[in-house]
MIDOSE-1310 file (N, C-alpha, C; in nm, 2 decimals, decimal comma, always signed):
residues 137
mkrg	+16,07/+2,67/+3,53/+16,14/+2,77/+3,45/+16,07/+2,91/+3,48; +15,94/+2,91/+3,48/+15,87/+3,04/+3,50/+15,90/+3,09/+3,64; +15,90/+3,00/+3,74/+15,93/+3,05/+3,88/+16,07/+3,11/+3,89; +16,17/+3,06/+3,81/+16,30/+3,11/+3,82/+16,30/+3,25/+3,76
liaa	+16,23/+3,27/+3,65/+16,22/+3,41/+3,58/+16,15/+3,51/+3,67; +16,05/+3,46/+3,73/+15,97/+3,55/+3,82/+16,06/+3,59/+3,94; +16,13/+3,49/+4,00/+16,21/+3,52/+4,11/+16,33/+3,62/+4,07; +16,39/+3,60/+3,96/+16,49/+3,69/+3,91/+16,44/+3,83/+3,89
alva	+16,32/+3,84/+3,84/+16,26/+3,97/+3,81/+16,23/+4,04/+3,95; +16,18/+3,96/+4,05/+16,15/+4,02/+4,18/+16,28/+4,07/+4,24; +16,39/+3,99/+4,23/+16,52/+4,03/+4,29/+16,57/+4,16/+4,22; +16,56/+4,17/+4,09/+16,60/+4,29/+4,02/+16,52/+4,41/+4,06
ltal	+16,39/+4,39/+4,07/+16,30/+4,51/+4,11/+16,33/+4,55/+4,25; +16,36/+4,45/+4,34/+16,39/+4,49/+4,48/+16,52/+4,56/+4,49; +16,62/+4,52/+4,41/+16,75/+4,59/+4,41/+16,73/+4,74/+4,35; +16,65/+4,76/+4,25/+16,62/+4,89/+4,20/+16,55/+4,98/+4,30
avga	+16,46/+4,92/+4,37/+16,38/+5,00/+4,47/+16,48/+5,04/+4,59; +16,56/+4,94/+4,64/+16,65/+4,97/+4,74/+16,75/+5,08/+4,70; +16,80/+5,07/+4,58/+16,90/+5,17/+4,52/+16,83/+5,31/+4,52; +16,71/+5,31/+4,47/+16,64/+5,44/+4,46/+16,62/+5,50/+4,60
angs	+16,58/+5,42/+4,70/+16,56/+5,47/+4,83/+16,69/+5,52/+4,90; +16,80/+5,46/+4,86/+16,93/+5,50/+4,91/+16,99/+5,62/+4,84; +16,93/+5,66/+4,73/+16,98/+5,77/+4,65/+17,08/+5,73/+4,55; +17,11/+5,60/+4,53/+17,21/+5,57/+4,44/+17,17/+5,56/+4,30
agsa	+17,04/+5,56/+4,28/+16,99/+5,56/+4,14/+17,02/+5,70/+4,08; +17,09/+5,71/+3,97/+17,12/+5,83/+3,90/+17,24/+5,91/+3,97; +17,32/+5,84/+4,06/+17,42/+5,92/+4,13/+17,56/+5,91/+4,06; +17,56/+5,87/+3,94/+17,69/+5,87/+3,87/+17,74/+6,01/+3,85
aatv	+17,87/+6,02/+3,85/+17,94/+6,15/+3,83/+17,91/+6,21/+3,70; +17,88/+6,34/+3,70/+17,87/+6,41/+3,57/+18,01/+6,42/+3,51; +18,02/+6,43/+3,38/+18,15/+6,44/+3,32/+18,16/+6,57/+3,24; +18,26/+6,64/+3,26/+18,28/+6,77/+3,19/+18,42/+6,77/+3,13
rvvv	+18,43/+6,78/+3,00/+18,56/+6,79/+2,93/+18,60/+6,94/+2,93; +18,73/+6,96/+2,97/+18,78/+7,09/+2,97/+18,91/+7,09/+2,89; +18,91/+7,18/+2,79/+19,03/+7,19/+2,70/+19,11/+7,31/+2,74; +19,24/+7,29/+2,77/+19,33/+7,40/+2,81/+19,44/+7,41/+2,70
keft	+19,47/+7,53/+2,67/+19,58/+7,55/+2,58/+19,62/+7,70/+2,59; +19,72/+7,74/+2,52/+19,77/+7,88/+2,52/+19,66/+7,97/+2,46; +19,61/+8,06/+2,52/+19,58/+8,07/+2,67/+19,44/+8,08/+2,69; +19,37/+7,97/+2,67/+19,23/+7,96/+2,69/+19,20/+7,83/+2,78
lkpa	+19,08/+7,84/+2,84/+19,04/+7,73/+2,92/+18,89/+7,72/+2,89; +18,85/+7,61/+2,83/+18,71/+7,60/+2,78/+18,64/+7,47/+2,83; +18,55/+7,48/+2,92/+18,47/+7,36/+2,96/+18,36/+7,34/+2,85; +18,33/+7,21/+2,83/+18,23/+7,18/+2,73/+18,09/+7,23/+2,77
tesv	+18,07/+7,25/+2,90/+17,94/+7,31/+2,95/+17,98/+7,40/+3,07; +17,89/+7,50/+3,09/+17,91/+7,59/+3,20/+17,84/+7,56/+3,33; +17,76/+7,45/+3,32/+17,67/+7,42/+3,44/+17,65/+7,27/+3,44; +17,65/+7,21/+3,57/+17,61/+7,08/+3,59/+17,53/+7,07/+3,72
rsgk	+17,47/+6,95/+3,74/+17,40/+6,93/+3,87/+17,51/+6,92/+3,98; +17,47/+6,96/+4,10/+17,57/+6,95/+4,21/+17,59/+6,80/+4,24; +17,69/+6,77/+4,31/+17,73/+6,63/+4,34/+17,86/+6,60/+4,27; +17,88/+6,47/+4,25/+18,01/+6,43/+4,19/+18,02/+6,47/+4,04
vtfi	+18,14/+6,53/+4,02/+18,17/+6,58/+3,88/+18,31/+6,54/+3,85; +18,33/+6,48/+3,73/+18,46/+6,44/+3,68/+18,50/+6,53/+3,57; +18,60/+6,61/+3,59/+18,66/+6,70/+3,49/+18,76/+6,62/+3,41; +18,75/+6,60/+3,28/+18,85/+6,54/+3,20/+18,92/+6,66/+3,13
vvns	+19,04/+6,68/+3,18/+19,12/+6,80/+3,14/+19,22/+6,76/+3,03; +19,20/+6,82/+2,91/+19,29/+6,79/+2,80/+19,37/+6,91/+2,77; +19,50/+6,89/+2,77/+19,60/+6,99/+2,74/+19,63/+6,98/+2,59; +19,57/+7,06/+2,51/+19,59/+7,06/+2,36/+19,70/+7,16/+2,32
gkvd	+19,76/+7,22/+2,42/+19,86/+7,33/+2,40/+20,00/+7,27/+2,38; +20,10/+7,36/+2,38/+20,24/+7,32/+2,36/+20,32/+7,34/+2,49; +20,26/+7,39/+2,60/+20,32/+7,41/+2,72/+20,24/+7,34/+2,83; +20,29/+7,33/+2,95/+20,22/+7,27/+3,06/+20,10/+7,36/+3,11
helv	+20,00/+7,30/+3,16/+19,88/+7,37/+3,22/+19,83/+7,29/+3,34; +19,73/+7,34/+3,40/+19,66/+7,27/+3,51/+19,52/+7,32/+3,52; +19,44/+7,25/+3,60/+19,30/+7,30/+3,63/+19,29/+7,32/+3,78; +19,25/+7,44/+3,82/+19,22/+7,46/+3,96/+19,07/+7,50/+3,97
vlrt	+19,00/+7,44/+4,06/+18,86/+7,46/+4,08/+18,84/+7,54/+4,21; +18,79/+7,66/+4,20/+18,77/+7,75/+4,32/+18,62/+7,77/+4,34; +18,57/+7,76/+4,46/+18,44/+7,81/+4,48/+18,44/+7,96/+4,51; +18,37/+8,03/+4,43/+18,38/+8,18/+4,44/+18,24/+8,24/+4,43
kgpa	+18,23/+8,36/+4,48/+18,11/+8,44/+4,47/+18,10/+8,52/+4,34; +18,22/+8,57/+4,30/+18,22/+8,66/+4,19/+18,27/+8,59/+4,06; +18,28/+8,67/+3,95/+18,32/+8,61/+3,83/+18,47/+8,57/+3,83; +18,50/+8,47/+3,74/+18,64/+8,42/+3,73/+18,74/+8,53/+3,69
sklp	+18,69/+8,62/+3,62/+18,78/+8,73/+3,57/+18,82/+8,83/+3,67; +18,76/+8,82/+3,79/+18,78/+8,92/+3,90/+18,84/+8,86/+4,03; +18,92/+8,76/+4,02/+18,97/+8,69/+4,14/+19,09/+8,78/+4,20; +19,10/+8,77/+4,33/+19,21/+8,85/+4,39/+19,35/+8,79/+4,36
last	+19,44/+8,88/+4,33/+19,57/+8,84/+4,29/+19,67/+8,86/+4,40; +19,77/+8,77/+4,41/+19,88/+8,78/+4,51/+19,98/+8,88/+4,46; +20,08/+8,90/+4,54/+20,19/+9,00/+4,50/+20,26/+8,94/+4,37; +20,26/+8,81/+4,35/+20,32/+8,75/+4,23/+20,24/+8,77/+4,11
rdvy	+20,12/+8,83/+4,13/+20,02/+8,86/+4,02/+19,95/+8,73/+3,97; +19,96/+8,62/+4,05/+19,88/+8,50/+4,03/+19,77/+8,50/+4,13; +19,67/+8,41/+4,11/+19,55/+8,41/+4,20/+19,58/+8,34/+4,33; +19,52/+8,41/+4,44/+19,51/+8,34/+4,57/+19,41/+8,23/+4,55
evgr	+19,45/+8,11/+4,59/+19,36/+8,00/+4,57/+19,26/+7,98/+4,68; +19,20/+8,09/+4,72/+19,09/+8,09/+4,83/+18,97/+8,01/+4,78; +18,92/+7,92/+4,85/+18,80/+7,85/+4,81/+18,83/+7,73/+4,72; +18,96/+7,69/+4,72/+19,00/+7,58/+4,63/+18,93/+7,45/+4,67
vgkt	+18,87/+7,39/+4,58/+18,80/+7,26/+4,60/+18,88/+7,15/+4,55; +18,96/+7,17/+4,44/+19,05/+7,07/+4,39/+19,14/+7,12/+4,28; +19,24/+7,04/+4,25/+19,34/+7,09/+4,15/+19,41/+6,96/+4,09; +19,43/+6,97/+3,96/+19,51/+6,86/+3,89/+19,66/+6,89/+3,92
ptid	+19,74/+6,78/+3,90/+19,88/+6,81/+3,89/+19,90/+6,88/+3,76; +20,02/+6,93/+3,74/+20,06/+6,99/+3,61/+20,04/+6,89/+3,50; +19,98/+6,93/+3,39/+19,95/+6,85/+3,28/+20,04/+6,88/+3,16; +20,12/+6,78/+3,13/+20,22/+6,80/+3,01/+20,14/+6,83/+2,88
agrr	+20,21/+6,90/+2,79/+20,15/+6,93/+2,66/+20,11/+6,79/+2,60; +19,99/+6,79/+2,54/+19,94/+6,68/+2,47/+19,88/+6,57/+2,56; +19,88/+6,59/+2,69/+19,83/+6,49/+2,78/+19,70/+6,53/+2,84; +19,64/+6,44/+2,92/+19,52/+6,47/+2,99/+19,52/+6,41/+3,13
knlt	+19,44/+6,47/+3,22/+19,42/+6,43/+3,36/+19,28/+6,44/+3,40; +19,23/+6,35/+3,48/+19,10/+6,35/+3,53/+19,10/+6,40/+3,68; +18,99/+6,48/+3,71/+18,98/+6,53/+3,85/+18,83/+6,51/+3,89; +18,81/+6,43/+3,99/+18,67/+6,41/+4,03/+18,65/+6,48/+4,17
ltlk	+18,55/+6,56/+4,17/+18,52/+6,64/+4,29/+18,37/+6,63/+4,33; +18,33/+6,66/+4,45/+18,19/+6,67/+4,49/+18,16/+6,82/+4,50; +18,08/+6,87/+4,41/+18,05/+7,01/+4,41/+17,92/+7,04/+4,48; +17,91/+7,14/+4,57/+17,79/+7,19/+4,63/+17,73/+7,29/+4,53
pghy	+17,60/+7,31/+4,54/+17,54/+7,41/+4,45/+17,61/+7,55/+4,47; +17,64/+7,62/+4,36/+17,70/+7,75/+4,37/+17,79/+7,78/+4,25; +17,86/+7,89/+4,26/+17,95/+7,94/+4,15/+18,09/+7,89/+4,18; +18,16/+7,86/+4,07/+18,30/+7,81/+4,07/+18,37/+7,89/+3,96
slic	+18,50/+7,90/+3,99/+18,59/+7,96/+3,89/+18,69/+7,85/+3,85; +18,70/+7,82/+3,72/+18,80/+7,72/+3,67/+18,92/+7,80/+3,62; +19,04/+7,77/+3,67/+19,15/+7,85/+3,62/+19,27/+7,76/+3,60; +19,37/+7,82/+3,53/+19,50/+7,76/+3,53/+19,58/+7,87/+3,60
nlpg	+19,65/+7,83/+3,71/+19,72/+7,92/+3,79/+19,87/+7,91/+3,78; +19,92/+7,85/+3,67/+20,06/+7,85/+3,65/+20,11/+7,99/+3,62; +20,23/+8,03/+3,65/+20,27/+8,17/+3,64/+20,23/+8,23/+3,50; +20,15/+8,34/+3,52/+20,11/+8,42/+3,40/+19,99/+8,37/+3,33
hyra	+19,95/+8,25/+3,35/+19,84/+8,19/+3,27/+19,70/+8,25/+3,30; +19,67/+8,27/+3,43/+19,54/+8,33/+3,46/+19,53/+8,47/+3,40; +19,64/+8,55/+3,41/+19,64/+8,69/+3,36/+19,63/+8,69/+3,21; +19,67/+8,58/+3,14/+19,66/+8,57/+3,00/+19,53/+8,53/+2,95
gqfa	+19,43/+8,50/+3,04/+19,30/+8,47/+3,01/+19,25/+8,33/+3,02; +19,33/+8,25/+3,10/+19,30/+8,11/+3,11/+19,21/+8,09/+3,24; +19,08/+8,12/+3,22/+18,98/+8,10/+3,32/+18,84/+8,09/+3,26; +18,75/+8,03/+3,34/+18,61/+8,02/+3,30/+18,52/+8,02/+3,42
dfta	+18,40/+8,07/+3,41/+18,30/+8,05/+3,51/+18,22/+7,92/+3,50; +18,18/+7,87/+3,61/+18,12/+7,73/+3,61/+18,02/+7,73/+3,73; +17,91/+7,66/+3,71/+17,80/+7,66/+3,81/+17,76/+7,52/+3,84; +17,74/+7,48/+3,97/+17,68/+7,36/+4,01/+17,54/+7,40/+4,06
r	+17,44/+7,34/+4,01/+17,30/+7,38/+4,05/+17,23/+7,27/+4,12
């Protein structure tokens, strides 16, 4: 009985050591809840560790929204606009499909360290204030 417990403990410790050596220990995706509605976009946090990040995007509004993640150097409020007056999606890392009112979508991305702009780029939404700054460190 004791030999079985000792063997099981050694196997578990070996698995932990191998996982740590391969970098898999602690590599779970960070989770960031983002609430979008007319006309705000609010992440639960403004900063996470670089690596895998899952955005849980909740549309608590009455119209459709989306989440676009752009890697940018400047603030989210100063993004270049196209002739349509919506944002050029330069540096786009990922994007949700359109999210119906009252629904949610998940978006998992691998973020490098740096600054990101979170925006809704449906017509008129960015100009109405639907953006936020975000950092992966």
